[in-house]
LUMDREN-690093 format. One record per residue (C-alpha): residue number from 1; residue in three letters; x, z, y. Coordinates in steps of 0.25 Angstrom, whole numbers. Each point is the difference from the previous one (the first is absolute). Last residue first. Layout:
node num=NUM residu=ALA east=X up=Z north=Y
...
END
This chain:
node num=285 residu=SER east=179 up=-91 north=449
node num=284 residu=ASN east=-5 up=-9 north=-12
node num=283 residu=CYS east=-15 up=-3 north=2
node num=282 residu=CYS east=-1 up=-15 north=-4
node num=281 residu=ALA east=14 up=-1 north=-6
node num=280 residu=CYS east=-4 up=3 north=-15
node num=279 residu=ALA east=8 up=6 north=-10
node num=278 residu=GLY east=-1 up=-2 north=-15
node num=277 residu=SER east=-6 up=9 north=-10
node num=276 residu=GLY east=5 up=10 north=-10
node num=275 residu=GLN east=-9 up=12 north=-5
node num=274 residu=ASN east=-7 up=-9 north=-11
node num=273 residu=LEU east=13 up=-1 north=-8
node num=272 residu=SER east=4 up=15 north=1
node num=271 residu=LYS east=-14 up=4 north=-4
node num=270 residu=LEU east=0 up=-10 north=-11
node num=269 residu=ARG east=13 up=6 north=-6
node num=268 residu=PRO east=-5 up=14 north=2
node num=267 residu=ASP east=-12 up=-2 north=-9
node num=266 residu=PHE east=-12 up=8 north=4
node num=265 residu=ILE east=-7 up=-9 north=9
node num=264 residu=ILE east=-14 up=4 north=5
node num=263 residu=ILE east=-9 up=-12 north=4
node num=262 residu=GLU east=-13 up=4 north=8
node num=261 residu=THR east=-10 up=-11 north=0
node num=260 residu=ASN east=-7 up=-3 north=13
node num=259 residu=GLU east=11 up=-9 north=6
node num=258 residu=GLN east=2 up=-7 north=-13
node num=257 residu=LEU east=-15 up=-3 north=-1
node num=256 residu=GLU east=-2 up=-4 north=14
node num=255 residu=ALA east=12 up=-10 north=-1
node num=254 residu=TYR east=-6 up=-5 north=-13
node num=253 residu=TRP east=-14 up=-3 north=6
node num=252 residu=SER east=7 up=-7 north=12
node num=251 residu=GLN east=8 up=-9 north=-9
node num=250 residu=LEU east=-10 up=-3 north=-10
node num=249 residu=LYS east=-10 up=-4 north=11
node num=248 residu=ALA east=10 up=-9 north=7
node num=247 residu=GLN east=4 up=-6 north=-14
node num=246 residu=ARG east=-15 up=-3 north=-3
node num=245 residu=GLU east=-3 up=-6 north=13
node num=244 residu=ARG east=12 up=-9 north=-1
node num=243 residu=PRO east=-4 up=-4 north=-14
node num=242 residu=ASP east=-15 up=-3 north=4
node num=241 residu=SER east=-9 up=5 north=-11
node num=240 residu=ILE east=-4 up=13 north=5
node num=239 residu=GLY east=-13 up=5 north=-7
node num=238 residu=ALA east=6 up=12 north=-6
node num=237 residu=CYS east=14 up=2 north=5
node num=236 residu=VAL east=2 up=15 north=0
node num=235 residu=HIS east=-10 up=6 north=-10
node num=234 residu=ASP east=-3 up=-9 north=-11
node num=233 residu=GLU east=12 up=-10 north=1
node num=232 residu=ILE east=10 up=11 north=3
node num=231 residu=ASN east=-5 up=10 north=-10
node num=230 residu=ARG east=-1 up=-11 north=-11
node num=229 residu=ASN east=15 up=-4 north=4
node num=228 residu=ILE east=5 up=14 north=-1
node num=227 residu=ILE east=-7 up=3 north=-13
node num=226 residu=MET east=4 up=-13 north=-6
node num=225 residu=ASP east=15 up=2 north=4
node num=224 residu=ASP east=-1 up=14 north=-6
node num=223 residu=ARG east=-6 up=-5 north=-13
node num=222 residu=LEU east=12 up=-10 north=-1
node num=221 residu=ARG east=10 up=10 north=2
node num=220 residu=GLU east=-5 up=9 north=-11
node num=219 residu=ARG east=-1 up=-12 north=-9
node num=218 residu=PHE east=15 up=-3 north=4
node num=217 residu=SER east=4 up=14 north=-4
node num=216 residu=ALA east=-7 up=-1 north=-13
node num=215 residu=MET east=6 up=-14 north=-3
node num=214 residu=SER east=14 up=6 north=1
node num=213 residu=GLY east=12 up=0 north=8
node num=212 residu=TYR east=-6 up=-6 north=13
node num=211 residu=ARG east=8 up=-12 north=4
node num=210 residu=GLU east=7 up=-4 north=-13
node num=209 residu=THR east=-10 up=5 north=-10
node num=208 residu=VAL east=-11 up=-7 north=8
node num=207 residu=VAL east=7 up=-13 north=0
node num=206 residu=GLN east=2 up=1 north=-15
node num=205 residu=GLU east=-14 up=3 north=-3
node num=204 residu=LEU east=-5 up=-10 north=10
node num=203 residu=GLU east=8 up=-12 north=-6
node num=202 residu=GLN east=-13 up=-8 north=-4
node num=201 residu=HIS east=-4 up=2 north=14
node num=200 residu=ALA east=-14 up=-6 north=4
node num=199 residu=GLN east=-7 up=5 north=-13
node num=198 residu=ARG east=7 up=13 north=1
node num=197 residu=LEU east=-4 up=1 north=14
node num=196 residu=GLU east=-15 up=-2 north=-2
node num=195 residu=ASP east=0 up=10 north=-12
node num=194 residu=LEU east=7 up=10 north=9
node num=193 residu=ARG east=-11 up=-2 north=11
node num=192 residu=ALA east=-11 up=2 north=-11
node num=191 residu=ASN east=7 up=13 north=-5
node num=190 residu=VAL east=0 up=5 north=14
node num=189 residu=GLU east=-15 up=-3 north=2
node num=188 residu=GLY east=-3 up=7 north=-13
node num=187 residu=ASP east=8 up=12 north=3
node num=186 residu=GLN east=-9 up=2 north=12
node num=185 residu=VAL east=4 up=-1 north=15
node num=184 residu=ILE east=-5 up=11 north=9
node num=183 residu=ILE east=0 up=2 north=15
node num=182 residu=GLN east=-4 up=14 north=4
node num=181 residu=ASN east=1 up=-4 north=15
node num=180 residu=GLN east=9 up=11 north=3
node num=179 residu=GLU east=8 up=-4 north=-13
node num=178 residu=ALA east=2 up=-14 north=6
node num=177 residu=ALA east=6 up=6 north=13
node num=176 residu=ALA east=10 up=8 north=-9
node num=175 residu=LEU east=3 up=-12 north=-8
node num=174 residu=LEU east=4 up=-8 north=13
node num=173 residu=LEU east=8 up=12 north=5
node num=172 residu=GLU east=7 up=1 north=-14
node num=171 residu=ARG east=3 up=-15 north=0
node num=170 residu=GLN east=6 up=0 north=14
node num=169 residu=LEU east=9 up=12 north=-4
node num=168 residu=VAL east=5 up=-7 north=-12
node num=167 residu=ASP east=4 up=-12 north=7
node num=166 residu=GLN east=6 up=7 north=12
node num=165 residu=TRP east=8 up=9 north=-10
node num=164 residu=VAL east=5 up=-11 north=-8
node num=163 residu=ALA east=5 up=-7 north=12
node num=162 residu=LYS east=7 up=13 north=5
node num=161 residu=LEU east=7 up=2 north=-13
node num=160 residu=VAL east=4 up=-14 north=-1
node num=159 residu=GLN east=6 up=0 north=14
node num=158 residu=ASP east=7 up=14 north=-3
node num=157 residu=SER east=6 up=-6 north=-12
node num=156 residu=LYS east=5 up=-13 north=7
node num=155 residu=GLY east=13 up=7 north=6
node num=154 residu=ALA east=9 up=-7 north=-9
node num=153 residu=ALA east=-4 up=-13 north=-6
node num=152 residu=ALA east=-4 up=0 north=-15
node num=151 residu=VAL east=-15 up=-1 north=0
node num=150 residu=GLY east=-3 up=-7 north=-13
node num=149 residu=MET east=-9 up=11 north=-5
node num=148 residu=SER east=-3 up=9 north=12
node num=147 residu=ARG east=-15 up=-3 north=0
node num=146 residu=GLN east=-1 up=5 north=-15
node num=145 residu=GLN east=7 up=13 north=3
node num=144 residu=VAL east=-8 up=2 north=13
node num=143 residu=LEU east=-13 up=-2 north=-8
node num=142 residu=LYS east=5 up=10 north=-11
node num=141 residu=GLU east=4 up=10 north=11
node num=140 residu=PHE east=-14 up=-1 north=6
node num=139 residu=ASP east=-7 up=3 north=-13
node num=138 residu=ASP east=9 up=12 north=-3
node num=137 residu=ARG east=-3 up=6 north=14
node num=136 residu=ALA east=-15 up=0 north=-2
node num=135 residu=LEU east=-8 up=-3 north=13
node num=134 residu=LEU east=-10 up=11 north=3
node num=133 residu=ARG east=-14 up=-6 north=6
node num=132 residu=ASP east=-8 up=9 north=9
node num=131 residu=GLY east=4 up=-7 north=12
node num=130 residu=VAL east=13 up=-6 north=-4
node num=129 residu=GLN east=9 up=11 north=-5
node num=128 residu=ALA east=15 up=-3 north=-3
node num=127 residu=LEU east=11 up=-1 north=-11
node num=126 residu=TYR east=-6 up=9 north=-10
node num=125 residu=GLN east=5 up=9 north=-11
node num=124 residu=GLN east=10 up=9 north=6
node num=123 residu=GLY east=-6 up=-3 north=14
node num=122 residu=LEU east=-13 up=7 north=-4
node num=121 residu=GLN east=8 up=13 north=-1
node num=120 residu=SER east=7 up=-2 north=13
node num=119 residu=GLN east=-12 up=-4 north=7
node num=118 residu=LYS east=-8 up=13 north=-5
node num=117 residu=GLN east=12 up=8 north=5
node num=116 residu=GLN east=0 up=-7 north=13
node num=115 residu=LEU east=-15 up=2 north=2
node num=114 residu=ALA east=2 up=15 north=-3
node num=113 residu=ALA east=11 up=1 north=10
node num=112 residu=TYR east=-9 up=-7 north=10
node num=111 residu=GLU east=-11 up=9 north=-2
node num=110 residu=GLN east=8 up=13 north=2
node num=109 residu=ALA east=7 up=-6 north=12
node num=108 residu=SER east=-13 up=-3 north=6
node num=107 residu=LEU east=-5 up=-14 north=-1
node num=106 residu=GLU east=-6 up=-8 north=12
node num=105 residu=LEU east=-9 up=-12 north=1
node num=104 residu=ARG east=-3 up=-12 north=9
node num=103 residu=LEU east=7 up=5 north=13
node num=102 residu=ASN east=-2 up=-10 north=11
node num=101 residu=ALA east=12 up=-7 north=6
node num=100 residu=PRO east=1 up=-9 north=12
node num=99 residu=TYR east=13 up=-8 north=0
node num=98 residu=GLY east=7 up=0 north=13
node num=97 residu=ALA east=11 up=10 north=-2
node num=96 residu=ASP east=-9 up=11 north=6
node num=95 residu=SER east=-10 up=-3 north=-12
node num=94 residu=ILE east=11 up=3 north=-10
node num=93 residu=ALA east=4 up=12 north=7
node num=92 residu=GLU east=-14 up=5 north=2
node num=91 residu=GLY east=-3 up=-2 north=-15
node num=90 residu=ILE east=12 up=9 north=-3
node num=89 residu=LYS east=-5 up=10 north=10
node num=88 residu=ARG east=-13 up=1 north=-7
node num=87 residu=SER east=6 up=1 north=-14
node num=86 residu=ASP east=7 up=13 north=3
node num=85 residu=ILE east=14 up=4 north=2
node num=84 residu=ALA east=10 up=10 north=-4
node num=83 residu=ASP east=-8 up=9 north=-10
node num=82 residu=PRO east=-8 up=-12 north=-5
node num=81 residu=ASP east=13 up=-6 north=-4
node num=80 residu=PHE east=-2 up=-15 north=-1
node num=79 residu=THR east=-3 up=-12 north=-9
node num=78 residu=VAL east=-5 up=-12 north=7
node num=77 residu=ARG east=-8 up=-12 north=-5
node num=76 residu=GLY east=-4 up=-12 north=8
node num=75 residu=ARG east=-11 up=-10 north=-1
node num=74 residu=ASN east=-2 up=-13 north=6
node num=73 residu=SER east=-3 up=-6 north=-13
node num=72 residu=THR east=9 up=-12 north=1
node num=71 residu=LEU east=11 up=7 north=8
node num=70 residu=ASN east=1 up=12 north=-9
node num=69 residu=VAL east=8 up=12 north=7
node num=68 residu=GLU east=7 up=10 north=-9
node num=67 residu=VAL east=7 up=12 north=7
node num=66 residu=ALA east=7 up=11 north=-7
node num=65 residu=GLY east=3 up=13 north=6
node num=64 residu=VAL east=-5 up=5 north=14
node num=63 residu=GLY east=2 up=14 north=3
node num=62 residu=ASP east=8 up=-2 north=13
node num=61 residu=LEU east=-4 up=-13 north=7
node num=60 residu=GLY east=11 up=-10 north=3
node num=59 residu=SER east=-2 up=-9 north=-12
node num=58 residu=LEU east=-15 up=-1 north=4
node num=57 residu=ALA east=1 up=-10 north=11
node num=56 residu=LYS east=11 up=-8 north=-8
node num=55 residu=GLU east=-9 up=-2 north=-12
node num=54 residu=ILE east=-11 up=-5 north=10
node num=53 residu=ASN east=9 up=-10 north=6
node num=52 residu=GLY east=5 up=-4 north=-13
node num=51 residu=VAL east=-14 up=-3 north=-5
node num=50 residu=CYS east=-2 up=-8 north=13
node num=49 residu=SER east=12 up=-8 north=-3
node num=48 residu=SER east=-6 up=-3 north=-14
node num=47 residu=CYS east=-11 up=-8 north=7
node num=46 residu=THR east=-13 up=0 north=7
node num=45 residu=MET east=-4 up=15 north=1
node num=44 residu=LYS east=-11 up=2 north=11
node num=43 residu=ASP east=-8 up=11 north=-8
node num=42 residu=ILE east=5 up=11 north=-10
node num=41 residu=GLN east=-10 up=7 north=-10
node num=40 residu=TYR east=8 up=13 north=-3
node num=39 residu=GLU east=3 up=8 north=-12
node num=38 residu=ALA east=6 up=14 north=0
node num=37 residu=LEU east=7 up=7 north=-10
node num=36 residu=ALA east=5 up=15 north=-2
node num=35 residu=ALA east=14 up=3 north=-3
node num=34 residu=ASN east=6 up=14 north=-3
node num=33 residu=ALA east=14 up=-2 north=-4
node num=32 residu=LEU east=1 up=-13 north=6
node num=31 residu=ASP east=6 up=-12 north=-7
node num=30 residu=PRO east=5 up=-12 north=8
node num=29 residu=GLY east=-6 up=-7 north=-7
node num=28 residu=SER east=-10 up=-6 north=-10
node num=27 residu=PRO east=-12 up=-3 north=9
node num=26 residu=TYR east=-13 up=-3 north=-8
node num=25 residu=PHE east=-2 up=-15 north=-4
node num=24 residu=LEU east=-9 up=-11 north=6
node num=23 residu=TRP east=1 up=-14 north=-3
node num=22 residu=ALA east=-7 up=-12 north=7
node num=21 residu=VAL east=-2 up=-14 north=-6
node num=20 residu=PRO east=2 up=-12 north=9
node num=19 residu=VAL east=-9 up=-12 north=-2
node num=18 residu=MET east=7 up=-12 north=-5
node num=17 residu=ALA east=-4 up=1 north=-14
node num=16 residu=ILE east=-14 up=-1 north=3
node num=15 residu=LEU east=-3 up=-14 north=-5
node num=14 residu=THR east=10 up=2 north=-11
node num=13 residu=LEU east=-8 up=11 north=-6
node num=12 residu=CYS east=-13 up=-8 north=0
node num=11 residu=VAL east=6 up=-11 north=-7
node num=10 residu=THR east=8 up=8 north=-10
node num=9 residu=LEU east=-8 up=0 north=-13
node num=8 residu=TYR east=9 up=0 north=-13
node num=7 residu=LEU east=5 up=-10 north=-10
node num=6 residu=LYS east=-6 up=-12 north=8
node num=5 residu=PRO east=-11 up=-8 north=-6
node num=4 residu=ARG east=3 up=-15 north=-3
node num=3 residu=ARG east=-5 up=-10 north=10
node num=2 residu=THR east=-9 up=-11 north=-7
node num=1 residu=MET east=3 up=-14 north=6
END
C-alpha cells in the first residue's frame, strides 16, 4: 500500500519533543535606581527547591534587587546596587548556600541601563530573541489565536500560550542550528514537495487555508521543516539507522543546543509563565 505524504515534516521534531527547553530573561524587579547586573554559573542545583534556597540566601542582602535562577541552564542573573554590594559578595552568598557560583559576566549600571533600553525597544515588535534570531510578535499572536479556536474552558489561555511558545521556541532553536551549518533548500525542492502533497491530498488548498491561513504561510513552514530535517540528517544523525540510537543522539544534541543558545524573553506574559515551577521535596529544609 502506498503511504500518502504528510502535510508537513514532524518526525524529527517529535523525537526530541520530550527534551526540556531552557529560557533566560533579564530580571524585571524589584527596581533599583542604579542597577548593575551579574550572571553566574551555578552548580549542584537539582530542583526548584534549590532555586528557592538561592533566592532566600540573597533576599537578606542589602543592595540586591531581582533574582532570576534557571534550573535547566544552571545560570542565575542578579541585579544589584554597586554602591551597596558587589558581584563577588553575591557569588559568595550563593556558594555559601551550597551551590558553587562562578561569575560569567557583569554589566555596569550604565551598560545594564543601555541593555534594558534596547530590550524595551525590541519588545515593542518582537516576542523574544533566540540566539541571533528575533521572533516577531505578530506571527506569534496569530499562532496563539489559531490554537485558541475551540478552547472555551476557563483558565486554558495560559496553557495555549505556553504550548505555542514551546513549539515556536523549539523550531527557532532548530532553525538556528541549521543556519550555523548553512543548510539551504532550493525553491525547486519546495515546489517538488508541494507537488507531491497536491497529488496525495486533493483537499490540500482547503486544509492549508484552515491550518495556516494561506499557501504562502504553509510554503514557508514547509521550507523550514525541510531545512531542519536536512540539518538533522546530514549533521546530527548521519549514518545512524537504528531508531533508538537516533533518538538518543537527537536528545543529547538538542540538550546541548538549548543549553548553549541564549534565549531572551521580552514578553511579560511569557516571563510570568516561565517563572512558575513546582516544588520538590528533595532538599526542602
